[in-house]
N, C-alpha and C positions, 0 to 999 in steps of 0.2 A: 504494500499500499504505500502510496505516496506519502512524503513527510509532510507535506502541507495538509493532507486530508487527516493525519494523526494529530495534528495540533491545532485545528480548525477551533476558533472561539465562537461557540452559538450565543446569540443574542435573542431575546424576547422569551416568551413563554412556550416551550415546545413540548409536545405530547408525544405518547409512543406510537410508532408506525403500527397500522394494523399487522397483525401476526403473518399474514399471507405475504406482505411486503418485505418485513424483515428475514423471513424464510428465504424468500427469493433472492435478496441480496446475499444472504449468508451462503447460498449455494453458489453464486458467483464468486464471492471470495474464495470460498474452499476450492474452486475449480480453477483458482489461480488467475482469474481475471480481475485485475485492479479496476478501481472507479475511473470514469471520464469525469474529469472535473470542471464545473462551471464555477468561477470565482465572483463574488461580488464584493467590489471595493467602494465602500459608501461612508456614509457620515453616521455611524452607529453611535459614536460617542458625543454628538451634539445635543446639548440639553433641550428638552421639549421637543425633539423631532421624532417624528414616526416614520417619516419616508423610506430610510433605508430598511427599517423592520418590514414595512410593507411589500417592498420589493422583495426582499428574502422569503417572506411567506408565499408570495405568488410564484416565485422560482421553485421553492420546495414543494408547494402542492402540485406543480407541472411535472417536477421530476419524480414525484412518488406515482403520478399517473404513468408516466415513460417506463418506469421500472416495472411496474405491474403488467404492462404489456410485454415486457422481454428485454427492456433496456435498450442499449446502443451497441452496435459492433459485436454482434453474436453474443449478447448476454451481459456485456460489461454494464454494471449500473451507473447511472448519472448521477453525481453527487454535489450538492452545493456547498462551496465553502466561503467564507466570509472574512474579510479584512477591513480595518476601521480607519479610515483616513482622516475623520473628524473634521471634514470639508477643508483640510488643508493640502494644497496643491503638491507640497514637497513632501507630505506624509505619503501621498498617492503614488508620487515617483517612486519611493522606496518599496511601496507594496507591489507596484507594476514591475520592477525588476526582480523581486523575488519570486513572483507569481511566473514570471517568465522563464525562469530556470527550472520549473517542473514541467517535463513533458506532457504530463498528464492533464494540465490545464489547457482547455482548448479555446475558451474564450474569458474575456472580463466583462462583468456588467457593472456600469456605474450607478451613482446614486442621482440626487435631483441638482447638485450644485454644478452650474455650467463653467464657473471659472477653473474647477479643479480639472475638468476635462480639457478646456481650451489650454491651458498652461502645459498639459501633457501629450496634445497632439504630435508633436514631433517623435517624442519618445514611443508613443503608441504604433507609429508607421515604422519606427527603427526596429521595434521588437517583432512586428509583424504577426499581431495577434488579433482576431476579431474583437473589437470593443463594442459592447450594445449599450444603447441608451434608452433605458425606460423612462425617464424623467426629464433630464437637463435638456432645455429648450432654446438655448441660445443659437439663433440662425448659423453662426459663422461655424459650428460644430460639424456642419456637413457641407460648409462652403470654404474647403481649404484647398491647398496646392498639391497635397500628398497623393501620390498614386503609385501602386494600385491603394484604393480606399479601403481601410480596414474598420472604419466606423459605420455602424448601423443604427438608426433610430427608430424607435417604435414608441413615438410621444408626438407631443406638440411642438410647434415652433413658434418662437416669439412672434414674428410676423402674423401668423395665424391668430394669436391670442389677441393682439393689440386690434386687429381687424374686426375680431368679433366684440372687443369691448367696445371700440369706436361706433360699430354698427348698433350695438345695444344703446349707446349714448344718444345717438341721433335719433332712433326709433322712439326713444322717450322724449324728444324734444329737447335735449341739451345741445348747445352749440359752443359754448366757452369751456375748453378742457384744460384742467389742471393735472400736471403730472408730479408724482412723487416716486423717485428712483432710487436705488442703492448705487453708491460709487464704486461700481465693478463693471466687469464685461458683461455681465446679465443686464444691468442697467442700462449700458451704452447700446447693447443689442436692441433693447425695447426703445429706446430714444431714437434709434435709426429706423426702426418700425414706424414710429408715428411720424417721423419727418418724411418718411416716403410716401406713406398712406394720404397726408395731409398736403404735401406739396402740389398746390394749384389747383385742388379740389374747392376750395372757395366757400364750402358750405359750413365748415367747422373750424375753429380757430383755437390754437393753443396758445393759452394767455399766459401760463408760465409754467416753469419747471423747476421743482425743488429738490435737492439731492441729500442723501444722509448716508451715514457708515453703518455696516452691520454691527449691531450691537447697541444702537442707539435707542435711548429709552423714552426721549421726549419728541415730541413733534409739534410742538406749540410754534415755534418759529416757521416751519414750513407751512403748516396749516394756516397760519395768519396770512402769509405772504400769498396763498392762494385766493384767500377770502378778499384781501386787498385788491387782487388782479380781477375780482368778480367771477371766478370761476364757477360754473354751475354744475360740474360734474369732476370728480377727482378720479384718473386713472392711476391704481396703485400697483406698483412692482415692488413685492416684499415677501419674507418668509413669516413665520409664525409669530415671532416674538415682536418685530417691528410692526407688523400689521395689527396686534393686539394693542400696542402702545398708541397707533393712531386712532384706532377705534376709540379706546378710553379717553383722548383728547377730544373727539368730536363728540362723544356722548356726555361730556361734563358741560357742553355748551347749551344754551337755549335752544328748543328745537328750531327756531327762526333761523339759527346759525349753522345749522348741521347739513353740509353738503354732500350728496350722494357719492358712494364709492363703488367704481367697477375694477375689480382686483384681478391680477394674475394669479396662477394656481398655487405659488409658493407657500401661501398661508395654509393651505390644505395638507401640507407635508409635516403637521406637527400640532402641538395642542392649543392651536388658535382659539378653538371654540370654549374651551376650558379655561383660558388664560383671559378671556373677555369678559368672563363670568356674566352679569346681567346687562352689561354696557351694549353688546350687540343687538339687544332688542331695540335700541333706541337710535340705531343707526341703519340707514338704507344701505345695504351691503350685499353685493352680488361678487360671484366668481366665476372665471372660465373652468370649466371641465372637458373630459373627452369619454368618459366613461361613468355609468351609474348602473350598481347591482340592483339599486332601486326599481329603476326601469326596466330592467331585463327580465323577460319572461320565457325564455328558451330553456330547453333542457339542460344544457352544458352549464350555463349559468347556475342553475339548482343543483345540480350535482358538484360542482366547484364549491358552492356555500355549504354543502353538506359536508365536504371534507375539510372546510375551513371550521365549521362549527366543532366537528369531532376532535381535531388535532389542536385547534387553538382556544377551545371554548368560548367563541363568539356567538353571543344569543340570537342575533338578529343581523338581517342584510343591512340594515341601518347603522349597524355598529361597527362595521368594517372600516378600520382607520386608513387614511390615504389611499381612497379605492383605485384611483388612476395608477399609482405605482404599483400595486397589487396586480391589476389587470393586465398592464404593459409587460411586466416581468414575465407574467404567465405565459403570454402568447409569445414573448422572444424566446423563452426557454423551448417551448415546442417547436418553435421555428429553427431554433439552433441544433436539436436534437434531428430532425428531418435533414439538415444540412451534413451533420455528422454522418448520418446513414449514408447520404449521397456520396459523400467524399470517400467513405470507406476505410477512413483512419482517422486518426488524432493530427493529422498534419495541418497545421493551422492555414496555410496558404490554400490548400484545398478545400478547406472548410470554409474560407472566406469566399472562393469562386463559386462554392455549391449555394451559399446564401443568396447570391445573386441570380441563381438559376431554378429556386424552387417553385413548385407547381401550387395548386389551390390548397388552401387551409381554413377552414373556418373556425376561428377563434372566439374568444370572449369578447373583443372590443369590435371586429368586424370580419367579414368574410374577405380574406385575402386571394384575390384573382392571383396576384404575383406579387408577394410581399416586398422584394427589391429586385432591382435590375442593373446592370453595370453602370447605368447613367441616374439611378435614382436609388438613395439609400434612404429615404423616408417611407416607412409601412403605412404611415397614415396620411390624411390630407385634411384640409380645412374644414371639410364636411362632417369631421367626427368633433368638432368643437361647439360647445353650447355654454350658456349662462346657467349658474344654479345659485341656490341660497342655503343658508343654516336654516334647518328646522328647529323648531324649540327644543327638541331632544339632540340636536348636534348633528343630526344625519345631513348629508349634502344632497339637496333635492334640486331636479331640473327645474328651470322657470319655464312654465307653461304659456 
């Protein structure tokens, strides 16, 4: 067994595999068939974050299904291993180098932080190992000069998110947009998307843009600046902690001074609802999403939830944390297994090529006619993006 497989640190609440899956894995190991490894390098140690754990759960449920069906490469089990980069690019660099040294690791799956991926793009392509994006949304992550391309995304793009947010603002009659953005590659990616979409349109105006640093706990200055510019809606790009701080700032104002917020999905990757306490009920707050278990009525979604309930003790579809991360990672893991089978080996370059040639696959998020091609490494499109709100119980519910 790989040294990485032996020393993997598991995060979250894990339950025992059904006996039949454990038995099948034991037979494979006894027959001298080592696991094929899918590594997740993500922000497991970030306070109040649930994105990495959701990605891990989605990948683990998919791997359990794959192994129950016979595994990959003549019975080798697919095993998920994890590394914590704590959202620090340099730590991700160390993890990538370590993972690359293990020949049983066939791919690495990232977390939600785009800057971590962006600063490691050169290394990813030097290593030459498929790098899978189930959350990170910066456009530049799939618009880089490296060839052949080893980055495959099954997630949203910032430009799609911004287009949906602006479209929602306009549909509600708002024309004076204020931006609140992080001082990072993710923030700049979204700022570029806004500029491109509003350039020459004439119908909607960007009246002010305000920036913050990750970890900021006060948003009074930014909010006052947007109100002074007479913004009638705010487009927010933030994660859970900064998003909760802005909601608290808005909620403490008189009702007449509360500006509606349309948010990117970073807030859904952590304890945003918990940390807003009762404040969120006093703020007009919507967020972009690409998938909802609550909306899903297909047999596959029901089967997946039953496995989530059994393994992780989740009592309701409404209580699956960071659902987009789970669903994207689930589909990506199944697509990876198909590529490994097509490649017929753990050769990373062969698997990369196979990912571009996959046939139809009906996943959780969508029916993929062809998930990736040599010229398109985006498995989703703008049609998957919708606006949602937090229900009183914390569930993320599509806006009808």
